[in-house]
C-alpha positions in Angstrom: -112.9 39.6 -13.7 -110.3 42.2 -13.1 -107.8 39.8 -13.8 -109.4 38.7 -17.0 -109.9 42.5 -18.2 -106.0 42.9 -17.6 -105.1 39.7 -19.6 -107.5 40.9 -22.5 -105.4 44.3 -22.1 -102.0 43.1 -22.1 -102.9 40.5 -24.8 -104.3 43.0 -27.3 -100.8 45.0 -26.8 -99.0 42.3 -27.5 -100.8 41.6 -30.7 -100.8 45.3 -31.5 -96.9 45.1 -31.1 -96.7 41.8 -33.4 -98.7 43.6 -36.0 -96.3 46.8 -35.9 -93.0 44.5 -35.8 -94.1 41.7 -38.3 -97.0 43.3 -40.3 -99.6 40.5 -38.9 -100.7 39.8 -35.5 -99.9 36.7 -33.5 -103.6 35.3 -32.7 -103.0 33.7 -29.2 -104.6 34.0 -26.1 -101.4 33.0 -23.9 -99.3 35.7 -22.8 -96.5 33.5 -22.3 -96.6 32.1 -26.0 -97.1 35.9 -27.2 -94.3 36.8 -25.2 -91.8 34.1 -26.2 -92.8 35.0 -29.6 -92.1 38.6 -29.5 -88.7 38.1 -27.5 -86.5 37.7 -30.5 -87.8 41.2 -32.0 -87.8 43.0 -28.7 -86.0 41.7 -25.5 -87.9 44.3 -23.4 -91.5 43.0 -24.4 -89.9 39.3 -24.3 -89.0 39.8 -20.9 -92.1 41.8 -19.6 -92.6 38.7 -17.1 -89.2 37.3 -16.3 -89.8 33.5 -16.1 -86.4 33.1 -14.3 -87.7 34.8 -11.3 -90.5 32.2 -9.6 -92.4 35.3 -8.4 -93.1 36.4 -11.9 -93.5 33.2 -13.3 -96.4 32.6 -11.1 -97.9 35.9 -12.0 -98.1 35.0 -15.8 -99.3 32.0 -14.8 -102.1 33.4 -13.1 -102.9 36.0 -15.7 -103.1 33.1 -18.3 -105.1 31.0 -16.1 -107.8 33.9 -15.9 -108.7 33.7 -19.3 -110.3 30.3 -18.8 -110.9 29.9 -15.3 -112.8 33.0 -14.6 -115.3 32.2 -17.3 -116.0 28.3 -16.8 -114.8 27.9 -13.3 -115.3 29.0 -10.0 -112.0 28.4 -8.5 -109.9 31.2 -9.4 -107.9 33.1 -7.0 -105.8 36.2 -7.0 -105.1 38.7 -4.4 -104.8 42.4 -4.3 -101.2 42.7 -4.4 -100.8 40.3 -7.1 -103.4 42.5 -9.3 -101.3 45.4 -8.5 -98.3 43.7 -9.8 -100.0 42.8 -13.1 -101.4 46.2 -13.7 -97.5 47.6 -13.5 -96.8 45.1 -16.5 -99.9 46.4 -18.0 -98.8 50.1 -17.8 -95.3 49.1 -18.9 -96.2 47.2 -22.0 -98.5 50.3 -23.2 -95.4 52.6 -22.6 -93.1 50.0 -24.6 -95.4 49.5 -27.6 -96.2 53.3 -27.7 -92.6 54.1 -27.8 -92.3 51.3 -30.4 -94.9 52.5 -32.6 -93.6 56.2 -32.3 -89.9 55.2 -33.0 -91.0 53.4 -36.4 -93.6 56.3 -37.1 -90.5 58.7 -37.0 -88.2 56.8 -39.3 -91.2 56.4 -41.9 -91.7 60.2 -41.6 -88.2 60.6 -41.7 -87.3 58.4 -44.9 -90.4 60.2 -46.5 -88.9 63.8 -45.9 -85.5 62.9 -46.8 -85.2 59.5 -48.9 -81.5 60.4 -49.7 -80.3 60.5 -46.2 -81.3 57.2 -45.1 -78.3 54.9 -45.4 -78.4 51.2 -45.1 -75.2 50.2 -43.4 -73.2 47.5 -45.1 -72.2 44.3 -43.1 -68.8 42.7 -43.8 -69.6 39.2 -44.1 -66.7 36.6 -43.7 -67.2 33.1 -45.1 -65.2 30.4 -43.1 -62.8 28.5 -45.1 -62.8 25.1 -45.4 -60.4 24.4 -42.7 -62.1 26.5 -40.0 -65.5 24.6 -41.3 -64.2 21.1 -40.5 -62.7 21.8 -37.3 -66.2 23.2 -36.3 -68.1 20.2 -37.6 -65.7 18.0 -35.9 -66.0 19.8 -32.6 -69.9 19.1 -32.6 -71.1 16.1 -30.3 -74.3 14.5 -29.3 -75.0 17.1 -26.9 -75.2 20.0 -29.7 -78.2 17.9 -31.1 -80.1 17.8 -27.7 -83.4 18.2 -29.3 -83.2 14.8 -31.3 -82.7 11.8 -29.2 -82.5 7.9 -30.6 -85.6 6.1 -30.4 -84.5 2.9 -28.4 -86.6 0.4 -30.3 -85.8 1.4 -33.7 -82.4 2.5 -35.5 -82.6 5.6 -37.6 -85.8 7.1 -35.5 -85.5 9.8 -33.2 -87.8 11.1 -30.3 -88.6 14.8 -29.5 -89.5 16.1 -26.1 -92.3 18.2 -25.5 -91.9 21.2 -22.9 -94.3 21.0 -20.3 -95.0 22.6 -16.7 -96.6 19.1 -15.3 -99.4 17.0 -16.0 -102.0 19.8 -16.1 -100.6 21.7 -18.6 -100.1 18.1 -20.6 -103.8 17.6 -20.4 -104.3 21.4 -21.9 -102.0 20.5 -24.5 -103.8 17.1 -25.3 -107.2 19.2 -25.2 -105.9 21.9 -27.5 -104.5 19.3 -29.9 -107.8 17.3 -30.1 -110.1 20.5 -30.2 -108.0 21.4 -33.6 -108.4 18.0 -35.1 -112.3 18.3 -34.2 -112.6 21.5 -36.1 -110.7 20.5 -38.6 -112.9 17.2 -39.4 -115.9 19.5 -39.1 -115.0 21.6 -41.9 -114.8 20.6 -45.8 -111.7 18.9 -46.6 -110.6 21.1 -49.4 -107.2 20.8 -50.1 -104.9 23.4 -50.6 -101.2 24.2 -51.9 -99.7 24.2 -48.2 -102.2 21.6 -47.0 -102.6 18.9 -49.7 -103.6 16.2 -47.9 -105.4 17.4 -44.7 -106.8 14.0 -43.7 -103.5 12.9 -43.3 -102.2 15.5 -41.2 -105.3 15.0 -39.0 -104.1 11.6 -38.4 -100.6 12.4 -37.9 -101.9 14.6 -34.8 -104.0 12.2 -33.5 -101.1 9.6 -33.3 -99.0 12.5 -31.4 -101.9 12.9 -28.9 -101.9 9.2 -28.1 -98.3 9.2 -27.3 -98.9 12.3 -25.1 -101.4 10.7 -22.9 -99.5 9.7 -19.3 -101.2 6.0 -19.1 -98.2 4.9 -16.5 -98.8 8.1 -14.3 -102.9 7.6 -14.2 -102.2 3.8 -13.5 -100.5 5.1 -10.5 -102.9 7.7 -9.7 -105.7 4.8 -9.7 -103.8 2.7 -7.1 -103.2 6.1 -5.1 -107.1 6.8 -5.3 -108.0 2.9 -4.0 -105.6 3.4 -1.2 -107.3 6.7 0.0 -110.8 5.3 -0.6 -110.3 2.1 0.7 -107.9 2.4 3.8 -109.2 -0.5 5.7 -109.2 -2.9 2.8 -105.7 -2.1 2.1 -104.5 -2.4 5.7 -105.6 -6.2 5.6 
């Protein structure tokens, strides 16, 4: 339960900081997602857990796993040293967020007391000429558009990779997408200006889910299962 409470503590600080910086909170229970979201607004918050260091990456995963596993499962394990490391992170984010709020408040007070003293720096922008723009475009290659990969079976179509940490992470993605679709189907389909055709959007998402299911890998796992459960039959 300690890990779950620390998760909630850090999550609320992230959401509180998003409220300060953006004017609205980022609603998510994933510390990893919240950290990534705020990275462009605050480098310190974006690197609270340095994911380039394997130990901290594992610590972040432990923290996010605590939100689900400690409530619905009984196989969650974390040691005292890891708990203390997370406490250090919790203390750090509190200090960062508190200082950020104080600085923003001081700026508001300063502007209120001396509105004429607040100057907005003017940035000089230089527009590239046609030659520079042409050179830049010609210097680009297929490597600069790595997100879009040509679809091998039909010209003019592209595929987009989904970043995942493995099959377990993929299964959670599939589960989350299905839950969103189920929730949407359980509500009254009232089209809005931003979502004029919700039924179409649900069908599209379900199509993406089908593409994400690792059928080939599941077939391999079934083969491995048969070998493990029937060693005598396979040795004949």
